[in-house]
N, CA, C and O atoms as CSV, one atom per row, in Angstrom:
chain,resi,resn,atom,element,x,y,z
A,1,UNK,N,N,-71.636,-9.456,130.939
A,1,UNK,CA,C,-71.474,-9.213,129.764
A,1,UNK,C,C,-70.076,-10.209,129.074
A,1,UNK,O,O,-70.103,-10.684,127.939
A,2,UNK,N,N,-69.011,-10.356,129.970
A,2,UNK,CA,C,-67.761,-11.258,129.692
A,2,UNK,C,C,-68.351,-12.694,129.349
A,2,UNK,O,O,-67.930,-13.334,128.385
A,3,UNK,N,N,-69.244,-13.113,130.102
A,3,UNK,CA,C,-69.818,-14.352,130.037
A,3,UNK,C,C,-70.427,-14.777,128.556
A,3,UNK,O,O,-70.261,-15.849,127.974
A,4,UNK,N,N,-71.068,-13.791,128.183
A,4,UNK,CA,C,-71.336,-13.750,126.869
A,4,UNK,C,C,-70.629,-13.719,125.782
A,4,UNK,O,O,-70.783,-14.383,124.757
A,5,UNK,N,N,-69.628,-12.711,126.098
A,5,UNK,CA,C,-68.504,-12.739,124.942
A,5,UNK,C,C,-67.482,-13.838,124.724
A,5,UNK,O,O,-66.817,-14.053,123.712
A,6,UNK,N,N,-67.495,-14.731,126.300
A,6,UNK,CA,C,-66.750,-15.938,125.871
A,6,UNK,C,C,-67.840,-16.972,125.318
A,6,UNK,O,O,-67.558,-17.829,124.481
A,7,UNK,N,N,-68.910,-16.829,125.783
A,7,UNK,CA,C,-69.486,-18.122,125.028
A,7,UNK,C,C,-69.723,-17.593,123.599
A,7,UNK,O,O,-69.923,-18.511,122.804
A,8,UNK,N,N,-69.748,-16.643,123.184
A,8,UNK,CA,C,-69.639,-16.085,121.740
A,8,UNK,C,C,-68.438,-16.342,120.910
A,8,UNK,O,O,-68.506,-16.785,119.763
A,9,UNK,N,N,-67.209,-16.015,121.597
A,9,UNK,CA,C,-66.159,-16.560,120.911
A,9,UNK,C,C,-65.813,-18.027,121.181
A,9,UNK,O,O,-64.949,-18.556,120.481
A,10,UNK,N,N,-66.439,-18.735,122.168
A,10,UNK,CA,C,-66.547,-20.212,122.161
A,10,UNK,C,C,-66.990,-20.961,120.916
A,10,UNK,O,O,-66.313,-21.784,120.300
A,11,UNK,N,N,-68.235,-20.556,120.632
A,11,UNK,CA,C,-69.038,-20.686,119.753
A,11,UNK,C,C,-68.401,-20.410,118.275
A,11,UNK,O,O,-68.523,-21.274,117.407
A,12,UNK,N,N,-67.785,-19.304,118.035
A,12,UNK,CA,C,-66.989,-19.329,116.861
A,12,UNK,C,C,-65.972,-20.125,116.411
A,12,UNK,O,O,-65.721,-20.474,115.257
A,13,UNK,N,N,-65.168,-20.489,117.884
A,13,UNK,CA,C,-63.827,-21.577,117.394
A,13,UNK,C,C,-64.456,-22.707,117.138
A,13,UNK,O,O,-64.027,-23.294,116.145
A,14,UNK,N,N,-65.595,-23.362,117.872
A,14,UNK,CA,C,-66.490,-24.509,117.465
A,14,UNK,C,C,-66.543,-24.767,116.317
A,14,UNK,O,O,-66.126,-25.793,115.779
A,15,UNK,N,N,-67.288,-23.470,115.608
A,15,UNK,CA,C,-68.104,-23.522,113.911
A,15,UNK,C,C,-66.636,-23.466,113.199
A,15,UNK,O,O,-66.702,-23.763,112.006
A,16,UNK,N,N,-65.389,-23.166,113.643
A,16,UNK,CA,C,-64.816,-22.982,112.348
A,16,UNK,C,C,-63.649,-24.312,112.509
A,16,UNK,O,O,-63.022,-24.721,111.532
A,17,UNK,N,N,-63.471,-24.934,114.003
A,17,UNK,CA,C,-63.066,-26.544,114.191
A,17,UNK,C,C,-63.657,-27.335,112.972
A,17,UNK,O,O,-63.083,-27.971,112.088
A,18,UNK,N,N,-65.282,-27.042,113.259
A,18,UNK,CA,C,-65.848,-28.451,112.369
A,18,UNK,C,C,-66.209,-27.655,110.792
A,18,UNK,O,O,-66.840,-28.217,109.896
A,19,UNK,N,N,-65.757,-26.506,110.722
A,19,UNK,CA,C,-65.590,-26.400,109.017
A,19,UNK,C,C,-63.816,-26.966,108.441
A,19,UNK,O,O,-63.394,-27.254,107.321
A,20,UNK,N,N,-63.318,-26.943,109.457
A,20,UNK,CA,C,-61.857,-27.246,108.911
A,20,UNK,C,C,-61.730,-28.513,108.981
A,20,UNK,O,O,-60.725,-28.959,108.427
A,21,UNK,N,N,-62.623,-29.468,109.630
A,21,UNK,CA,C,-62.985,-31.033,109.703
A,21,UNK,C,C,-63.488,-31.160,108.528
A,21,UNK,O,O,-62.724,-31.744,107.759
A,22,UNK,N,N,-64.431,-30.856,108.102
A,22,UNK,CA,C,-65.259,-30.973,106.553
A,22,UNK,C,C,-64.669,-31.060,105.343
A,22,UNK,O,O,-65.062,-31.750,104.402
A,23,UNK,N,N,-63.272,-30.021,105.384
A,23,UNK,CA,C,-62.682,-30.089,104.567
A,23,UNK,C,C,-62.031,-31.121,103.915
A,23,UNK,O,O,-61.096,-31.596,104.559
A,24,UNK,N,N,-62.331,-31.809,102.388
A,24,UNK,CA,C,-61.746,-33.206,102.323
A,24,UNK,C,C,-60.295,-32.972,101.234
A,24,UNK,O,O,-59.338,-33.731,101.086
A,25,UNK,N,N,-60.550,-31.737,100.629
A,25,UNK,CA,C,-59.306,-31.932,99.491
A,25,UNK,C,C,-59.653,-32.115,97.961
A,25,UNK,O,O,-60.523,-31.473,97.372
A,26,UNK,N,N,-59.194,-32.664,97.646
A,26,UNK,CA,C,-59.468,-32.908,95.808
A,26,UNK,C,C,-60.550,-34.445,95.853
A,26,UNK,O,O,-60.185,-35.465,96.439
A,27,UNK,N,N,-61.485,-34.362,95.340
A,27,UNK,CA,C,-62.167,-35.135,95.073
A,27,UNK,C,C,-61.838,-36.890,95.073
A,27,UNK,O,O,-62.407,-37.789,95.692
A,28,UNK,N,N,-60.683,-36.931,94.110
A,28,UNK,CA,C,-60.037,-38.443,94.259
A,28,UNK,C,C,-58.959,-38.647,95.400
A,28,UNK,O,O,-58.418,-39.752,95.460
A,29,UNK,N,N,-58.594,-37.632,96.339
A,29,UNK,CA,C,-57.453,-38.255,97.254
A,29,UNK,C,C,-58.282,-39.023,98.128
A,29,UNK,O,O,-59.461,-38.977,98.477
A,30,UNK,N,N,-57.445,-39.632,98.333
A,30,UNK,CA,C,-57.868,-40.865,99.485
A,30,UNK,C,C,-57.831,-42.253,99.100
A,30,UNK,O,O,-57.434,-42.527,97.967
A,31,UNK,N,N,-58.175,-43.128,99.856
A,31,UNK,CA,C,-57.884,-44.742,99.963
A,31,UNK,C,C,-59.365,-45.249,98.995
A,31,UNK,O,O,-60.389,-44.578,99.130
A,32,UNK,N,N,-59.358,-46.097,98.330
A,32,UNK,CA,C,-60.559,-46.388,97.539
A,32,UNK,C,C,-60.595,-48.065,97.516
A,32,UNK,O,O,-59.595,-48.733,97.251
A,33,UNK,N,N,-61.752,-48.573,97.799
A,33,UNK,CA,C,-61.857,-50.251,97.969
A,33,UNK,C,C,-63.068,-50.752,97.230
A,33,UNK,O,O,-64.171,-50.206,97.230
A,34,UNK,N,N,-62.717,-51.899,96.574
A,34,UNK,CA,C,-63.906,-52.037,95.641
A,34,UNK,C,C,-63.815,-53.241,95.077
A,34,UNK,O,O,-63.294,-54.024,95.872
A,35,UNK,N,N,-64.125,-53.803,93.926
A,35,UNK,CA,C,-64.069,-54.853,93.278
A,35,UNK,C,C,-63.906,-54.811,91.576
A,35,UNK,O,O,-64.545,-53.922,91.014
A,36,UNK,N,N,-63.052,-55.762,90.694
A,36,UNK,CA,C,-63.207,-55.928,89.650
A,36,UNK,C,C,-63.628,-57.139,89.360
A,36,UNK,O,O,-63.200,-58.174,89.870
A,37,UNK,N,N,-64.430,-57.053,88.581
A,37,UNK,CA,C,-65.198,-58.669,88.449
A,37,UNK,C,C,-64.132,-59.525,87.550
A,37,UNK,O,O,-64.199,-60.703,87.901
A,38,UNK,N,N,-63.142,-59.325,86.479
A,38,UNK,CA,C,-62.500,-59.865,86.319
A,38,UNK,C,C,-61.196,-60.157,86.380
A,38,UNK,O,O,-60.580,-60.665,85.443
A,39,UNK,N,N,-60.758,-59.890,87.356
A,39,UNK,CA,C,-59.513,-59.388,88.376
A,39,UNK,C,C,-58.738,-61.229,88.538
A,39,UNK,O,O,-59.045,-61.943,89.493
A,40,UNK,N,N,-57.934,-61.614,87.631
A,40,UNK,CA,C,-57.350,-63.029,87.994
A,40,UNK,C,C,-56.690,-63.423,89.447
A,40,UNK,O,O,-56.452,-64.569,89.830
A,41,UNK,N,N,-56.434,-62.119,90.211
A,41,UNK,CA,C,-55.888,-62.538,91.477
A,41,UNK,C,C,-57.015,-62.173,92.409
A,41,UNK,O,O,-56.617,-61.860,93.531
A,42,UNK,N,N,-58.086,-62.140,92.264
A,42,UNK,CA,C,-59.566,-62.393,92.962
A,42,UNK,C,C,-60.223,-60.782,92.688
A,42,UNK,O,O,-59.699,-59.818,92.131
A,43,UNK,N,N,-61.464,-60.919,93.266
A,43,UNK,CA,C,-62.357,-59.374,92.737
A,43,UNK,C,C,-61.835,-58.113,93.423
A,43,UNK,O,O,-61.993,-57.006,92.907
A,44,UNK,N,N,-61.066,-58.328,94.865
A,44,UNK,CA,C,-60.939,-57.044,95.518
A,44,UNK,C,C,-59.787,-56.083,95.032
A,44,UNK,O,O,-58.680,-56.587,94.844
A,45,UNK,N,N,-59.957,-54.827,94.831
A,45,UNK,CA,C,-59.223,-54.116,94.318
A,45,UNK,C,C,-58.646,-52.727,95.497
A,45,UNK,O,O,-59.455,-52.054,96.136
A,46,UNK,N,N,-57.632,-52.595,95.550
A,46,UNK,CA,C,-57.367,-50.906,96.391
A,46,UNK,C,C,-56.736,-50.157,95.416
A,46,UNK,O,O,-55.875,-50.496,94.605
A,47,UNK,N,N,-57.387,-48.877,95.637
A,47,UNK,CA,C,-56.278,-47.491,94.803
A,47,UNK,C,C,-56.163,-46.554,96.216
A,47,UNK,O,O,-56.862,-46.413,97.220
A,48,UNK,N,N,-55.295,-46.175,95.880
A,48,UNK,CA,C,-54.470,-45.072,97.116
A,48,UNK,C,C,-54.208,-43.946,96.057
A,48,UNK,O,O,-53.407,-44.132,95.141
A,49,UNK,N,N,-54.935,-42.714,96.212
A,49,UNK,CA,C,-54.651,-41.703,95.274
A,49,UNK,C,C,-54.508,-40.526,95.830
A,49,UNK,O,O,-55.128,-40.332,96.876
A,50,UNK,N,N,-53.687,-39.479,95.295
A,50,UNK,CA,C,-53.385,-38.080,95.653
A,50,UNK,C,C,-53.333,-37.123,94.705
A,50,UNK,O,O,-53.216,-37.279,93.490
A,51,UNK,N,N,-53.455,-35.828,95.508
A,51,UNK,CA,C,-53.400,-34.745,94.417
A,51,UNK,C,C,-52.829,-33.785,95.064
A,51,UNK,O,O,-53.212,-33.268,96.113
A,52,UNK,N,N,-51.507,-33.435,94.168
A,52,UNK,CA,C,-50.221,-32.433,94.625
A,52,UNK,C,C,-50.715,-31.102,94.432
A,52,UNK,O,O,-49.903,-30.241,94.772
A,53,UNK,N,N,-51.903,-30.642,93.949
A,53,UNK,CA,C,-52.397,-29.294,93.151
A,53,UNK,C,C,-51.975,-29.451,91.410
A,53,UNK,O,O,-52.623,-28.816,90.579
A,54,UNK,N,N,-50.757,-30.417,90.972
A,54,UNK,CA,C,-50.808,-30.151,89.834
A,54,UNK,C,C,-51.803,-31.462,88.763
A,54,UNK,O,O,-52.626,-31.291,87.864
A,55,UNK,N,N,-51.118,-32.990,89.525
A,55,UNK,CA,C,-51.392,-34.179,89.184
A,55,UNK,C,C,-51.872,-35.078,90.162
A,55,UNK,O,O,-51.538,-35.023,91.346
A,56,UNK,N,N,-52.671,-35.924,89.668
A,56,UNK,CA,C,-53.015,-36.973,90.406
A,56,UNK,C,C,-52.265,-38.525,90.349
A,56,UNK,O,O,-52.385,-39.381,89.472
A,57,UNK,N,N,-51.612,-38.556,91.360
A,57,UNK,CA,C,-50.892,-39.456,91.502
A,57,UNK,C,C,-51.412,-40.882,92.497
A,57,UNK,O,O,-52.504,-40.862,93.065
A,58,UNK,N,N,-50.513,-42.016,92.596
A,58,UNK,CA,C,-51.113,-42.970,92.979
A,58,UNK,C,C,-50.274,-44.213,93.060
A,58,UNK,O,O,-49.111,-44.353,92.684
A,59,UNK,N,N,-51.197,-45.221,93.701
A,59,UNK,CA,C,-51.169,-46.739,92.894
A,59,UNK,C,C,-52.271,-47.440,93.385
A,59,UNK,O,O,-53.111,-47.084,94.211
A,60,UNK,N,N,-52.133,-48.719,92.627
A,60,UNK,CA,C,-53.325,-49.322,92.478
A,60,UNK,C,C,-52.496,-51.007,93.032
A,60,UNK,O,O,-51.327,-51.350,92.859
A,61,UNK,N,N,-53.631,-51.775,93.716
A,61,UNK,CA,C,-53.414,-52.882,93.759
A,61,UNK,C,C,-54.553,-54.250,93.706
A,61,UNK,O,O,-55.368,-54.661,94.532
A,62,UNK,N,N,-54.182,-54.698,92.359
A,62,UNK,CA,C,-55.184,-55.538,92.157
A,62,UNK,C,C,-55.447,-56.970,92.635
A,62,UNK,O,O,-56.408,-57.734,92.547
A,63,UNK,N,N,-53.867,-57.062,93.330
A,63,UNK,CA,C,-53.804,-58.435,93.881
A,63,UNK,C,C,-52.658,-58.235,95.108
A,63,UNK,O,O,-53.005,-57.696,96.158
A,64,UNK,N,N,-51.438,-58.647,94.934
A,64,UNK,CA,C,-50.820,-58.608,96.134
A,64,UNK,C,C,-49.667,-57.748,95.701
A,64,UNK,O,O,-48.934,-57.564,96.672
A,65,UNK,N,N,-49.260,-57.203,94.716
A,65,UNK,CA,C,-48.301,-55.951,94.535
A,65,UNK,C,C,-49.005,-55.068,93.909
A,65,UNK,O,O,-49.918,-55.076,93.084
A,66,UNK,N,N,-48.093,-53.931,94.746
A,66,UNK,CA,C,-48.471,-52.546,94.254
A,66,UNK,C,C,-48.239,-52.266,93.099
A,66,UNK,O,O,-47.403,-53.029,92.614
A,67,UNK,N,N,-48.732,-51.238,92.182
A,67,UNK,CA,C,-48.810,-51.142,90.868
A,67,UNK,C,C,-48.551,-49.257,90.613
A,67,UNK,O,O,-49.689,-48.788,90.645
A,68,UNK,N,N,-47.982,-48.612,90.488
A,68,UNK,CA,C,-47.934,-47.058,90.599
A,68,UNK,C,C,-48.593,-47.115,89.164
A,68,UNK,O,O,-48.385,-47.815,88.172
A,69,UNK,N,N,-49.674,-45.858,89.526
A,69,UNK,CA,C,-50.049,-45.148,88.550
A,69,UNK,C,C,-49.245,-44.636,87.593
A,69,UNK,O,O,-48.554,-43.705,88.008
A,70,UNK,N,N,-49.070,-44.963,86.278
A,70,UNK,CA,C,-48.380,-44.292,85.155
A,70,UNK,C,C,-49.197,-42.858,84.884
A,70,UNK,O,O,-48.598,-41.783,84.916
A,71,UNK,N,N,-50.469,-42.948,84.645
A,71,UNK,CA,C,-51.125,-41.807,83.870
A,71,UNK,C,C,-52.709,-41.610,84.536
A,71,UNK,O,O,-53.525,-42.518,84.380
A,72,UNK,N,N,-53.036,-40.503,85.202
A,72,UNK,CA,C,-54.256,-40.257,85.469
A,72,UNK,C,C,-54.722,-39.110,85.158
A,72,UNK,O,O,-54.177,-38.067,85.518
A,73,UNK,N,N,-55.840,-39.158,84.415
A,73,UNK,CA,C,-56.567,-37.467,84.276
A,73,UNK,C,C,-57.822,-37.792,84.670
A,73,UNK,O,O,-58.343,-38.901,84.795
A,74,UNK,N,N,-58.347,-36.455,84.896
A,74,UNK,CA,C,-59.896,-36.186,84.956
A,74,UNK,C,C,-60.587,-35.085,84.261
A,74,UNK,O,O,-60.243,-33.906,84.333
A,75,UNK,N,N,-61.194,-35.365,83.849
A,75,UNK,CA,C,-62.338,-34.467,83.016
A,75,UNK,C,C,-63.272,-34.038,83.911
A,75,UNK,O,O,-64.268,-34.760,83.956
A,76,UNK,N,N,-63.271,-32.898,84.789
A,76,UNK,CA,C,-63.883,-32.326,85.598
A,76,UNK,C,C,-65.593,-31.614,85.154
A,76,UNK,O,O,-66.613,-31.579,85.842
A,77,UNK,N,N,-65.427,-31.288,84.232
A,77,UNK,CA,C,-66.969,-31.190,83.474
A,77,UNK,C,C,-67.907,-32.441,83.400
A,77,UNK,O,O,-69.121,-32.340,83.228
A,78,UNK,N,N,-67.302,-33.521,83.532
A,78,UNK,CA,C,-67.822,-34.799,83.164
A,78,UNK,C,C,-68.045,-35.939,84.526
A,78,UNK,O,O,-68.934,-36.742,84.811
A,79,UNK,N,N,-66.636,-35.501,85.220
A,79,UNK,CA,C,-66.373,-36.345,86.283
A,79,UNK,C,C,-65.880,-37.672,86.030
A,79,UNK,O,O,-66.033,-38.632,86.785
A,80,UNK,N,N,-65.151,-37.672,84.692
A,80,UNK,CA,C,-64.683,-38.895,84.206
A,80,UNK,C,C,-63.410,-39.072,84.786
A,80,UNK,O,O,-62.790,-38.109,85.237
A,81,UNK,N,N,-62.873,-40.466,84.819
A,81,UNK,CA,C,-61.517,-40.536,85.071
A,81,UNK,C,C,-60.856,-41.504,84.545
A,81,UNK,O,O,-61.391,-42.613,84.544
A,82,UNK,N,N,-59.480,-41.335,83.942
A,82,UNK,CA,C,-58.803,-42.731,83.074
A,82,UNK,C,C,-57.361,-42.771,83.897
A,82,UNK,O,O,-56.582,-41.878,84.225
A,83,UNK,N,N,-57.359,-43.846,84.035
A,83,UNK,CA,C,-55.933,-44.093,84.955
A,83,UNK,C,C,-55.255,-45.597,83.863
A,83,UNK,O,O,-55.950,-46.517,83.433
A,84,UNK,N,N,-54.038,-45.451,83.695
A,84,UNK,CA,C,-53.210,-46.405,83.238
A,84,UNK,C,C,-51.987,-46.730,84.142
A,84,UNK,O,O,-51.463,-45.982,84.968
A,85,UNK,N,N,-51.701,-47.785,83.871
A,85,UNK,CA,C,-50.445,-48.760,84.524
A,85,UNK,C,C,-49.524,-49.635,84.220
A,85,UNK,O,O,-49.725,-50.091,83.094
A,86,UNK,N,N,-48.622,-50.057,84.721
A,86,UNK,CA,C,-47.653,-51.339,83.701
A,86,UNK,C,C,-47.385,-51.882,84.770
A,86,UNK,O,O,-46.962,-51.255,85.742
A,87,UNK,N,N,-47.613,-53.264,84.751
A,87,UNK,CA,C,-47.295,-54.088,85.717
A,87,UNK,C,C,-46.617,-55.441,85.193
A,87,UNK,O,O,-46.513,-55.249,83.982
A,88,UNK,N,N,-46.148,-56.594,85.455
A,88,UNK,CA,C,-45.774,-57.578,85.195
A,88,UNK,C,C,-46.346,-58.748,86.182
A,88,UNK,O,O,-46.417,-58.793,87.410
A,89,UNK,N,N,-46.750,-59.734,85.105
A,89,UNK,CA,C,-47.483,-60.794,86.086
A,89,UNK,C,C,-46.707,-62.262,85.412
A,89,UNK,O,O,-45.631,-62.136,84.828
A,90,UNK,N,N,-47.337,-63.580,85.553
A,90,UNK,CA,C,-46.489,-64.532,85.260
A,90,UNK,C,C,-46.533,-65.046,83.649
A,90,UNK,O,O,-45.892,-65.925,83.073
A,91,UNK,N,N,-47.577,-64.104,83.178
A,91,UNK,CA,C,-47.450,-64.200,81.586
A,91,UNK,C,C,-46.534,-63.331,80.761
A,91,UNK,O,O,-46.344,-63.500,79.556
A,92,UNK,N,N,-45.819,-62.112,81.714
A,92,UNK,CA,C,-45.410,-61.176,80.714
A,92,UNK,C,C,-45.883,-59.810,81.219
A,92,UNK,O,O,-46.717,-59.728,82.120
A,93,UNK,N,N,-45.323,-58.707,80.611
A,93,UNK,CA,C,-46.036,-57.336,80.614
A,93,UNK,C,C,-47.454,-57.252,80.713
A,93,UNK,O,O,-48.185,-58.133,80.261
A,94,UNK,N,N,-47.822,-56.355,81.217
A,94,UNK,CA,C,-49.639,-56.297,81.305
A,94,UNK,C,C,-49.756,-54.798,81.883
A,94,UNK,O,O,-49.253,-54.337,82.908
A,95,UNK,N,N,-50.680,-54.093,80.787
A,95,UNK,CA,C,-50.934,-52.770,81.004
A,95,UNK,C,C,-52.448,-52.746,81.181
A,95,UNK,O,O,-53.292,-53.299,80.475
A,96,UNK,N,N,-52.626,-51.973,82.298
A,96,UNK,CA,C,-54.037,-51.733,82.954
A,96,UNK,C,C,-54.806,-50.371,82.404
A,96,UNK,O,O,-54.394,-49.270,82.768
A,97,UNK,N,N,-55.751,-50.472,81.659
A,97,UNK,CA,C,-56.567,-49.255,81.662
A,97,UNK,C,C,-57.848,-49.124,82.193
A,97,UNK,O,O,-58.563,-50.125,82.213
A,98,UNK,N,N,-58.176,-48.286,82.536
A,98,UNK,CA,C,-59.396,-47.988,83.737
A,98,UNK,C,C,-60.024,-46.465,83.276
A,98,UNK,O,O,-59.406,-45.404,83.362
A,99,UNK,N,N,-61.402,-46.639,82.772
A,99,UNK,CA,C,-62.123,-45.574,82.281
A,99,UNK,C,C,-63.295,-45.862,83.552
A,99,UNK,O,O,-63.750,-46.967,83.848
A,100,UNK,N,N,-63.549,-44.876,84.036
A,100,UNK,CA,C,-64.612,-44.809,84.745
A,100,UNK,C,C,-65.250,-43.075,85.274
A,100,UNK,O,O,-64.731,-42.031,84.878
A,101,UNK,N,N,-66.371,-43.140,86.159
A,101,UNK,CA,C,-67.008,-42.036,86.181
A,101,UNK,C,C,-66.818,-41.858,87.719
A,101,UNK,O,O,-66.534,-42.927,88.260
A,102,UNK,N,N,-66.889,-40.898,88.485
A,102,UNK,CA,C,-67.073,-40.610,89.777
A,102,UNK,C,C,-68.254,-39.817,90.023
A,102,UNK,O,O,-68.578,-38.775,89.454
A,103,UNK,N,N,-69.019,-40.606,91.190
A,103,UNK,CA,C,-70.342,-40.395,91.383
A,103,UNK,C,C,-70.638,-40.551,92.768
A,103,UNK,O,O,-70.001,-41.324,93.484
A,104,UNK,N,N,-71.629,-39.812,93.192
A,104,UNK,CA,C,-72.160,-39.488,94.329
A,104,UNK,C,C,-71.083,-38.465,95.051
A,104,UNK,O,O,-70.509,-38.598,96.132
A,105,UNK,N,N,-71.005,-37.379,94.062
A,105,UNK,CA,C,-69.692,-36.526,94.501
A,105,UNK,C,C,-69.653,-35.679,95.510
A,105,UNK,O,O,-68.596,-35.286,96.003
A,106,UNK,N,N,-70.676,-35.367,95.858
A,106,UNK,CA,C,-71.014,-34.517,96.970
A,106,UNK,C,C,-70.931,-35.334,98.767
A,106,UNK,O,O,-71.061,-34.822,99.879
A,107,UNK,N,N,-70.672,-36.708,98.354
A,107,UNK,CA,C,-70.719,-37.355,99.769
A,107,UNK,C,C,-69.731,-37.639,99.811
A,107,UNK,O,O,-68.943,-37.570,98.868
A,108,UNK,N,N,-69.451,-38.104,101.097
A,108,UNK,CA,C,-67.943,-38.666,101.589
A,108,UNK,C,C,-68.031,-40.131,101.357
A,108,UNK,O,O,-66.981,-40.721,101.614
A,109,UNK,N,N,-69.212,-41.019,100.851
A,109,UNK,CA,C,-68.824,-42.184,100.392
A,109,UNK,C,C,-69.250,-42.320,98.869
A,109,UNK,O,O,-70.033,-43.209,98.539
A,110,UNK,N,N,-68.742,-41.455,97.973
A,110,UNK,CA,C,-68.610,-41.319,96.923
A,110,UNK,C,C,-67.712,-42.607,96.370
A,110,UNK,O,O,-66.798,-43.149,96.993
A,111,UNK,N,N,-68.193,-42.958,95.063
A,111,UNK,CA,C,-67.476,-44.075,94.613
A,111,UNK,C,C,-67.318,-43.531,92.909
A,111,UNK,O,O,-67.799,-42.523,92.391
A,112,UNK,N,N,-66.597,-44.440,92.394
A,112,UNK,CA,C,-65.854,-44.724,90.891
A,112,UNK,C,C,-66.438,-46.107,90.259
A,112,UNK,O,O,-66.310,-47.243,90.715
A,113,UNK,N,N,-67.022,-45.747,89.243
A,113,UNK,CA,C,-67.452,-47.073,88.514
A,113,UNK,C,C,-67.241,-47.011,86.950
A,113,UNK,O,O,-67.587,-46.055,86.255
A,114,UNK,N,N,-66.725,-47.976,86.564
A,114,UNK,CA,C,-66.279,-48.104,84.982
A,114,UNK,C,C,-65.968,-49.643,84.715
A,114,UNK,O,O,-66.438,-50.665,85.215
A,115,UNK,N,N,-65.152,-49.457,83.893
A,115,UNK,CA,C,-64.539,-50.730,83.153
A,115,UNK,C,C,-63.077,-50.856,83.204
A,115,UNK,O,O,-62.381,-50.056,82.579
A,116,UNK,N,N,-62.534,-51.848,83.938
A,116,UNK,CA,C,-60.780,-51.986,83.780
A,116,UNK,C,C,-60.611,-52.999,82.745
A,116,UNK,O,O,-61.217,-54.063,82.875
A,117,UNK,N,N,-59.868,-52.803,81.744
A,117,UNK,CA,C,-59.187,-53.426,80.674
A,117,UNK,C,C,-57.604,-53.836,81.112
A,117,UNK,O,O,-56.821,-53.172,81.790
A,118,UNK,N,N,-57.394,-55.256,80.444
A,118,UNK,CA,C,-56.126,-55.404,80.222
A,118,UNK,C,C,-55.922,-56.737,79.274
A,118,UNK,O,O,-56.808,-57.551,79.017
A,119,UNK,N,N,-54.410,-56.786,78.761
A,119,UNK,CA,C,-54.629,-57.630,78.030
A,119,UNK,C,C,-55.061,-59.290,78.296
A,119,UNK,O,O,-55.298,-60.269,77.587
A,120,UNK,N,N,-55.027,-59.090,79.231
A,120,UNK,CA,C,-56.020,-60.413,80.071
A,120,UNK,C,C,-57.291,-60.497,79.921
A,120,UNK,O,O,-57.696,-61.648,80.079
A,121,UNK,N,N,-58.129,-59.699,79.665
A,121,UNK,CA,C,-59.226,-59.432,79.586
A,121,UNK,C,C,-59.818,-57.996,80.144
A,121,UNK,O,O,-59.074,-57.048,80.395
A,122,UNK,N,N,-61.235,-57.955,80.306
A,122,UNK,CA,C,-62.150,-56.746,80.849
A,122,UNK,C,C,-62.807,-56.852,81.468
A,122,UNK,O,O,-63.171,-58.028,81.431
A,123,UNK,N,N,-63.548,-56.085,82.468
A,123,UNK,CA,C,-64.569,-56.244,83.234
A,123,UNK,C,C,-64.929,-54.981,83.857
A,123,UNK,O,O,-64.064,-54.105,83.890
A,124,UNK,N,N,-66.266,-54.718,84.437
A,124,UNK,CA,C,-66.461,-53.762,85.302
A,124,UNK,C,C,-66.061,-53.570,86.605
A,124,UNK,O,O,-65.908,-54.531,87.359
A,125,UNK,N,N,-65.863,-52.351,86.977
A,125,UNK,CA,C,-65.124,-52.338,88.414
A,125,UNK,C,C,-65.985,-50.930,89.032
A,125,UNK,O,O,-66.619,-50.051,88.447
A,126,UNK,N,N,-65.651,-51.195,90.641
A,126,UNK,CA,C,-66.630,-50.255,91.496
A,126,UNK,C,C,-65.411,-49.792,92.667
A,126,UNK,O,O,-64.666,-50.510,93.334
A,127,UNK,N,N,-65.486,-48.955,92.639
A,127,UNK,CA,C,-64.672,-48.652,94.283
A,127,UNK,C,C,-65.064,-47.429,94.658
A,127,UNK,O,O,-65.233,-46.384,94.030
A,128,UNK,N,N,-65.231,-47.851,96.259
A,128,UNK,CA,C,-65.908,-46.787,97.182
A,128,UNK,C,C,-64.460,-45.949,97.780
A,128,UNK,O,O,-63.339,-46.457,97.736
A,129,UNK,N,N,-64.778,-44.479,98.374
A,129,UNK,CA,C,-63.865,-43.918,99.547
A,129,UNK,C,C,-63.849,-44.568,100.428
A,129,UNK,O,O,-64.762,-45.392,100.362
A,130,UNK,N,N,-63.073,-44.688,101.571
A,130,UNK,CA,C,-63.041,-44.831,102.593
A,130,UNK,C,C,-62.811,-43.884,103.244
A,130,UNK,O,O,-62.756,-43.976,104.471
């Protein structure tokens, strides 16, 4: 009987540990890597996003410099996101405006795709959660 109790307890602990590992937090939280087709610094972009329980914060890196996200909003009914960030380049001040949709939400390899705009042009982009 003690062996059965021990095995049952061990099984419950293993199941609880597996459930804890599966929890990921907010759907936007994490590192995201992808491409922006009209990026003057090259196609690759990086996002690092965080959720503090109230707001989405983080940074984007469309080239060699990290840029703090100024505004980040999520419409959870449509799973659309809006990001804004200010930076400087060789030509002066630049504002990035990114509108996109969070897709494949239930999967760990979810992605965000949409349009990335700035004074220098616009183009499609897609990033995938790492």
